[in-house]
C-alpha positions, -999 to +999 in steps of 0.1 A: +285-230+400+252-241+412+257-216+442+261-188+415+229-200+393+212-199+425+222-163+432+209-150+399+181-165+401+171-154+432+177-117+419+160-123+387+127-133+409+126-104+427+132-086+399+102-097+383+085-095+418+089-055+420+081-048+385+048-066+387+040-041+420+053-012+402+036-015+367-001-032+371-003-061+353-038-046+339-022-018+322-017-044+294-051-059+297-074-039+310-103-026+285-094+012+285-064+004+263-079+005+233-103+030+239-107+068+233-092+086+206-058+068+189-033+075+159-032+046+136+003+035+114-007+011+085+015-011+063+000-032+038-004-051+007-028-057-019-035-075-049-057-064-075-069-072-112-080-044-134-113-034-151-122-009-179-093+010-199-065-006-177-078-042-183-067-031-220-031-027-206-022-045-180-029-078-157-028-084-120-006-066-099+005-065-064+013-035-040+028-022-013+023+006+013+011+021+042-008+051+060-015+072+089-052+079+103-070+096+137-095+075+152-119+098+174-130+087+206-161+079+184-143+053+160-139+081+128-113+082+108-094+109+090-062+101+072-040+096+043-025+070+029-005+056-005+006+027-025+030+014-048+019-016-068+033-035-101+029-064-122+051-079-149+018-086-176+020-061-203-012-060-228+002-036-249+036-029-269+050+002-271+078-004-283+062-024-317+076+006-343+109-002-331+103-045-338+115-060-373+091-081-391+097-110-368+090-094-340+128-086-325+145-060-308+179-052-324+202-034-304+236-013-314+252-043-312+237-062-337+221-088-319+185-094-304+177-066-275+161-083-247+135-056-230+115-066-207+080-047-204+068-041-167+039-021-146+048+006-123+024+029-105+014+045-072-017+058-055-015+084-028-046+101-013-065+111+021-091+094+034-125+095+058-145+066+071-159+053+105-151+019+122-184-001+136-181-020+167-207-044+173-191-057+209-188-025+229-163-044+251-138-047+222-126-022+199-128-041+166-158-044+137-163-033+101-141-010+083-155+012+058-133+038+043-136+061+010-103+085-006-101+109-029-062+113-046-039+108-073-030+075-093-004+076-121+011+040-137+033+038-166+054+010-187+086-002-173+108-004-199+133-031-186+167-030-208+195-053-189+218-054-215+216-015-220+221-021-263+188-001-268+195+037-267+159+044-275+142+033-246+166+050-215+167+089-203+144+111-225+139+092-250+114+062-229+091+092-224+078+087-254+072+048-251+062+046-214+027+058-217+026+074-182-008+081-173-024+098-145-053+117-127-079+120-100-088+092-080-110+073-058-109+046-036-132+026-014-127+000+012-147-024+032-135-047+057-131-057+091-104-040+114-092-057+145-073-038+178-065-059+206-071-050+238-036-057+248-020-039+215+000-067+202-027-078+176-037-051+151-043-061+119-072-050+087-078-075+053-108-060+035-117-053-004-107-027-023-123-006-053-103+020-072-114+041-098-092+062-118-100+093-141-067+093-160-051+107-187-020+105-210+012+129-192+031+123-221+030+152-250+038+122-278+034+081-280+065+071-301+045+041-312+009+061-321+024+089-338+004+112-321-005+122-284-029+100-269-052+125-255-086+100-249-102+098-213-091+064-196-115+055-166-087+029-150-102+004-127-082-018-102-106-047-079-088-064-049-081-075-020-056-050+011-045-067+043-026-048+066-004-045+098-016-018+126+006-001+148-017+020+173-003+049+195-031+058+224-028+093+235-034+089+276-041+117+305-018+127+330-032+100+360-029+072+330+007+069+330+031+046+349+060+050+357 
């Protein structure tokens, strides 16, 4: 048994030695590893507080999303991004027309129905920006981006007991207050791209301005179309993990 383990150890040591000879260590730690053009794939999360029109409807939200960007040799950024956001704090009551004087909702089974209101929304857009490097030996620095796209949000009417048909299917469109419109977003923060490519992340402040309006023809609670122009603001923090891809010329490829 001891001879077998010793033989295995010798073989494994020889393998690592040969591997080190054919694949130089500087391949992973040389500064050129994160120079030149790059494709950046982001996976991120954030938390935001609403302002202006949105603060009258929702509270704090959380978000998950991602993006795909091209980083030029001069550290300019061009890409696309998308975020799905959600929250549980709702300040408006689109179901007021269905409530009893005591504030209850009565289901078809004649019992009090439990309908929970939640926030759901998303943003998709294209972004441009710049990564400002302060240390030439590293590719980390101040990240500034501006984005333009589409934001949409609504109430999610969650009826777990399915005892209130008026909040399901096509009827739900009269209560969910689906809203959307052209949206701008700005981000300022720190982007870190490590030389060994193993620790790549960013974090910073984000401001989103949505110039929105109702996308529904009729609101049951208000008994009219909600045609007012809205300014939906979200202010918060976004952080993400970055997966970089660095195209290399043929002479830089190791076999």
